[in-house]
GUMAR-707900 format. One line per 4 residues: their letters; for each residue x, z, y of N, C-alpha, C. Coordinates in steps of 0.1 Angstrom, whole numbers, m for minus. Layout:
a> X:Z:Y:X:Z:Y:X:Z:Y ~ ...
//
This chain:
mnlv> 8:0:m12:0:0:0:9:0:12 ~ 6:m9:21:14:m11:33:9:m2:44 ~ 17:8:48:12:18:59:17:14:73 ~ 25:3:73:30:m1:86:19:m10:93
ptia> 14:m6:105:4:m14:112:8:m28:115 ~ m1:m37:113:3:m51:116:2:m53:131 ~ 8:m64:135:8:m68:149:m7:m70:154 ~ m15:m76:145:m29:m79:149:m36:m66:152
tlsl> m34:m56:143:m41:m43:144:m36:m36:157 ~ m23:m36:160:m18:m30:172:m23:m38:185 ~ m24:m51:184:m29:m59:195:m44:m55:198 ~ m52:m54:187:m66:m51:189:m67:m37:195
aaat> m59:m27:191:m60:m14:196:m56:m14:211 ~ m46:m21:214:m41:m22:228:m52:m28:237 ~ m58:m39:232:m68:m46:240:m80:m37:242 ~ m84:m29:232:m95:m20:233:m92:m9:243
wwss> m80:m4:242:m76:7:252:m75:1:266 ~ m70:m11:268:m68:m17:281:m82:m19:287 ~ m92:m25:279:m105:m28:284:m112:m15:288 ~ m110:m4:281:m116:9:284:m112:14:297
lwft> m100:10:302:m95:14:315:m103:7:326 ~ m108:m5:324:m114:m13:334:m129:m15:334 ~ m135:m12:322:m149:m14:321:m156:m1:317 ~ m167:1:323:m175:13:319:m180:11:305
pdqq> m185:22:298:m190:21:285:m202:11:284 ~ m210:11:294:m222:2:295:m217:m13:297 ~ m207:m15:304:m201:m28:306:m195:m33:293 ~ m188:m24:286:m183:m28:273:m194:m31:263
gdrl> m205:m23:264:m217:m26:255:m223:m40:258 ~ m223:m43:271:m229:m56:275:m220:m68:269 ~ m207:m66:269:m198:m76:264:m200:m78:249 ~ m202:m66:242:m204:m67:228:m218:m73:224
mkrg> m228:m70:232:m241:m76:230:m240:m91:231 ~ m233:m96:241:m232:m111:243:m225:m117:231 ~ m217:m110:224:m210:m115:212:m218:m113:200 ~ m230:m106:201:m239:m104:189:m234:m92:181
eyaa> m226:m84:186:m221:m72:179:m230:m60:183 ~ m242:m60:178:m252:m51:183:m249:m36:179 ~ m245:m33:167:m242:m19:163:m230:m14:172 ~ m220:m22:174:m209:m18:182:m213:m16:196
aaka> m222:m24:201:m227:m23:215:m234:m10:216 ~ m243:m7:206:m251:6:207:m242:18:207 ~ m231:17:200:m221:29:200:m214:30:214 ~ m212:18:220:m205:19:233:m214:23:245
yrdp> m227:19:244:m236:22:255:m237:37:257 ~ m239:41:270:m243:55:273:m257:55:278 ~ m262:44:284:m276:43:288:m285:42:276 ~ m295:52:275:m303:52:263:m312:40:261
mrqg> m316:33:272:m324:21:270:m316:10:265 ~ m304:8:270:m296:m3:265:m292:0:251 ~ m288:12:248:m285:16:234:m296:14:225 ~ m308:17:229:m320:15:220:m322:0:217
vawf> m320:m9:227:m322:m23:225:m311:m28:215 ~ m299:m23:217:m288:m27:208:m291:m23:193 ~ m295:m10:192:m299:m6:178:m310:m14:172 ~ m320:m17:181:m332:m25:176:m327:m39:171
rage> m319:m45:179:m314:m58:175:m305:m58:163 ~ m299:m46:160:m291:m44:148:m299:m41:136 ~ m312:m39:138:m321:m36:127:m322:m21:124 ~ m316:m13:132:m315:1:130:m327:8:138
feka> m339:7:133:m351:10:141:m352:25:143 ~ m348:33:134:m348:48:136:m338:52:147 ~ m326:47:147:m317:50:157:m322:45:171 ~ m328:33:171:m334:28:183:m344:37:188
dqsf> m353:42:180:m364:51:184:m358:64:190 ~ m347:69:184:m341:81:189:m334:79:203 ~ m329:67:205:m323:64:218:m334:62:228 ~ m344:55:225:m355:54:235:m362:67:238
arsa> m362:76:229:m368:90:231:m361:98:241 ~ m348:94:245:m341:101:255:m345:97:269 ~ m354:87:270:m359:83:283:m374:86:284 ~ m379:89:296:m393:92:297:m401:81:304
spea> m396:69:304:m402:58:311:m413:51:303 ~ m422:44:309:m432:36:301:m426:26:292 ~ m415:20:296:m407:10:288:m402:17:276 ~ m397:29:277:m391:36:266:m402:39:256
eynr> m414:43:260:m425:46:251:m429:33:244 ~ m430:23:251:m434:10:246:m424:6:235 ~ m411:7:238:m401:3:228:m401:12:216 ~ m404:25:218:m405:34:207:m417:30:198
gncl> m428:25:204:m439:20:196:m434:8:188 ~ m426:m1:194:m421:m13:186:m412:m9:174 ~ m404:2:176:m396:7:165:m405:12:154 ~ m415:20:158:m423:26:148:m431:16:140
imlg> m435:5:147:m442:m6:139:m432:m12:129 ~ m420:m14:133:m410:m20:124:m408:m10:112 ~ m409:3:114:m408:13:103:m420:15:95 ~ m431:8:99:m444:10:92:m451:22:95
kydd> m448:29:106:m455:41:111:m465:37:122 ~ m476:31:117:m485:25:127:m493:35:135 ~ m497:46:130:m504:56:138:m495:62:148 ~ m482:65:145:m473:70:155:m470:59:166
avsr> m470:47:162:m468:36:171:m479:35:181 ~ m492:37:176:m503:37:185:m502:48:195 ~ m497:60:191:m495:71:201:m485:68:211 ~ m474:61:208:m464:57:217:m470:47:227
ydra> m477:37:222:m483:27:231:m494:34:240 ~ m501:44:235:m511:51:244:m503:58:255 ~ m492:64:252:m484:71:262:m479:61:272 ~ m474:49:267:m469:39:277:m480:34:286
lelr> m492:33:281:m504:29:289:m508:40:299 ~ m506:53:295:m509:64:305:m499:62:317 ~ m487:59:314:m477:58:324:m477:45:332 ~ m482:35:325:m483:22:332:m496:15:327
pdwp> m507:18:334:m521:13:329:m521:m2:330 ~ m530:m7:321:m532:m22:321:m520:m30:318 ~ m511:m25:310:m499:m33:306:m503:m42:294 ~ m503:m55:296:m508:m64:286:m500:m63:273
dama> m487:m63:274:m478:m62:262:m481:m50:254 ~ m482:m38:261:m485:m26:254:m499:m26:247 ~ m509:m32:254:m522:m32:248:m522:m42:236 ~ m515:m53:237:m515:m62:225:m508:m56:213
nrdl> m497:m49:216:m490:m43:205:m497:m31:199 ~ m504:m24:208:m513:m13:203:m524:m18:194 ~ m530:m29:198:m540:m35:189:m535:m39:176 ~ m523:m45:176:m516:m49:164:m513:m37:155
aiar> m509:m26:161:m506:m14:153:m519:m8:147 ~ m530:m9:154:m543:m4:149:m547:m12:138 ~ m546:m26:139:m551:m35:129:m542:m33:116 ~ m530:m31:118:m521:m29:106:m524:m16:100
aklv> m526:m5:107:m529:8:102:m542:7:94 ~ m552:0:99:m565:m2:91:m563:m9:78 ~ m554:m20:78:m552:m27:66:m545:m18:56 ~ m535:m10:60:m528:m1:51:m538:9:45
eqkg> m547:14:54:m557:24:49:m566:18:39 ~ m571:6:42:m581:m1:33:m575:m4:19 ~ m562:m8:19:m556:m12:6:m548:0:0 ~ m547:11:6:m541:23:0:m526:22:1
gdmg> m520:15:10:m506:15:12:m502:3:20 ~ m490:2:24:m485:m10:32:m485:m22:23 ~ m491:m32:28:m493:m44:19:m481:m53:20 ~ m471:m50:28:m459:m57:28:m460:m72:29
dqki> m459:m79:18:m459:m94:18:m473:m100:16 ~ m483:m93:18:m497:m98:17:m501:m105:30 ~ m510:m114:29:m515:m121:41:m525:m113:49 ~ m525:m115:62:m535:m108:70:m542:m118:79
gade> m539:m131:78:m546:m141:85:m541:m144:99 ~ m528:m146:100:m523:m150:113:m528:m163:117 ~ m529:m166:130:m535:m178:135:m527:m190:132 ~ m515:m191:137:m506:m202:134:m492:m198:137
itfd> m483:m206:132:m469:m203:135:m462:m215:142 ~ m455:m213:152:m448:m223:159:m434:m218:163 ~ m424:m226:162:m411:m223:166:m406:m232:177 ~ m402:m227:188:m397:m235:199:m382:m237:197
kpnn> m378:m249:200:m364:m252:199:m359:m254:214 ~ m348:m247:217:m343:m249:231:m338:m264:233 ~ m339:m268:246:m335:m282:249:m320:m283:251 ~ m314:m271:252:m299:m272:254:m292:m265:242
negq> m280:m263:243:m272:m257:232:m271:m242:234 ~ m278:m237:244:m278:m222:245:m288:m216:236 ~ m287:m203:235:m297:m196:226:m291:m193:213 ~ m300:m188:204:m295:m183:191:m297:m194:181
dtdl> m288:m193:170:m289:m202:159:m300:m197:150 ~ m311:m204:150:m322:m200:141:m327:m211:132 ~ m319:m221:130:m323:m232:121:m318:m228:107 ~ m326:m231:97:m323:m230:83:m320:m244:78
tgdk> m309:m246:72:m306:m260:67:m304:m259:52 ~ m303:m270:46:m301:m271:31:m314:m275:24 ~ m312:m279:12:m324:m283:4:m330:m273:m5 ~ m324:m261:m4:m329:m249:m12:m339:m241:m4
patd> m349:m235:m10:m358:m227:m2:m350:m215:3 ~ m354:m210:15:m348:m198:21:m351:m186:13 ~ m342:m177:12:m344:m164:5:m351:m154:15 ~ m357:m144:10:m363:m134:18:m352:m128:28
ealq> m340:m126:23:m330:m120:31:m326:m129:43 ~ m325:m143:40:m322:m152:50:m333:m153:61 ~ m346:m152:56:m357:m152:66:m357:m140:74 ~ m354:m128:68:m354:m116:76:m343:m116:86
alwl> m331:m121:82:m320:m123:92:m324:m132:103 ~ m331:m143:100:m336:m152:110:m345:m145:120 ~ m355:m138:115:m365:m131:123:m358:m120:132 ~ m348:m113:126:m341:m103:134:m333:m109:146
rrvq> m328:m121:143:m320:m128:154:m330:m132:165 ~ m342:m135:162:m352:m139:172:m359:m128:179 ~ m358:m116:174:m365:m104:179:m360:m101:193 ~ m368:m100:203:m364:m95:216:m366:m80:216
tspa> m378:m76:220:m382:m62:218:m396:m61:215 ~ m403:m72:212:m417:m71:209:m420:m75:195 ~ m425:m66:187:m427:m70:173:m439:m78:171 ~ m448:m79:181:m460:m87:179:m458:m101:175
dflk> m449:m108:182:m445:m122:178:m438:m122:165 ~ m429:m113:162:m422:m112:150:m432:m111:138 ~ m441:m101:139:m450:m99:128:m460:m111:127 ~ m464:m117:137:m473:m128:137:m466:m140:129
skfa> m454:m142:132:m446:m153:126:m444:m150:111 ~ m441:m137:108:m439:m133:94:m451:m135:86 ~ m463:m130:91:m475:m131:84:m480:m146:82 ~ m477:m154:92:m481:m168:91:m473:m175:81
yqla> m460:m172:80:m451:m177:70:m456:m173:56 ~ m459:m160:55:m464:m156:42:m477:m162:38 ~ m485:m164:47:m498:m171:44:m495:m186:40 ~ m486:m192:47:m483:m206:44:m476:m208:30
tdps> m469:m198:26:m461:m199:13:m468:m191:2 ~ m480:m186:4:m487:m178:m7:m491:m188:m18 ~ m486:m186:m30:m489:m195:m41:m503:m194:m46 ~ m511:m183:m43:m524:m182:m47:m534:m190:m39
e> m530:m196:m29:m538:m205:m20:m541:m218:m27
//
């Protein structure tokens, strides 16, 4: 086992140390977010809202919820609701959306996500558990392609069907902070690929 640090390891450590002299933790987090290193960005951030968004994009919904809980804003409550939907805690999500609506009345996104959480909770209650991959009758699914080369890589290529893991990774790359569109797309896809139809 080689215990002598390599030049690359030393260079990386020096670059990290040097950037910490010039950038605040939140600026370092912003740089990591731009590179798609969401978990590293979440660890760098000191601002709970930025940290929560980074954890959410990393797929760490419990950690995101904990970060958002450190803020008392309507946006934090809304984002906590989004995290709880992703964790399948629909009744708790409704409570967070209700709180967001108390702090910011008539917020369309919070009302839409609250309705989504209520509908999902009712389906879980009716079927005796989370239906996971079952259809709930989404209206339609559409994917917009950017006209330029900016944006995220969300195309699936190849002649083999996509695996569940590949589709989940695709959805997580597309998630901003609203699970409503994410879940609508997921359920529409499941409806379209349901072999019992």
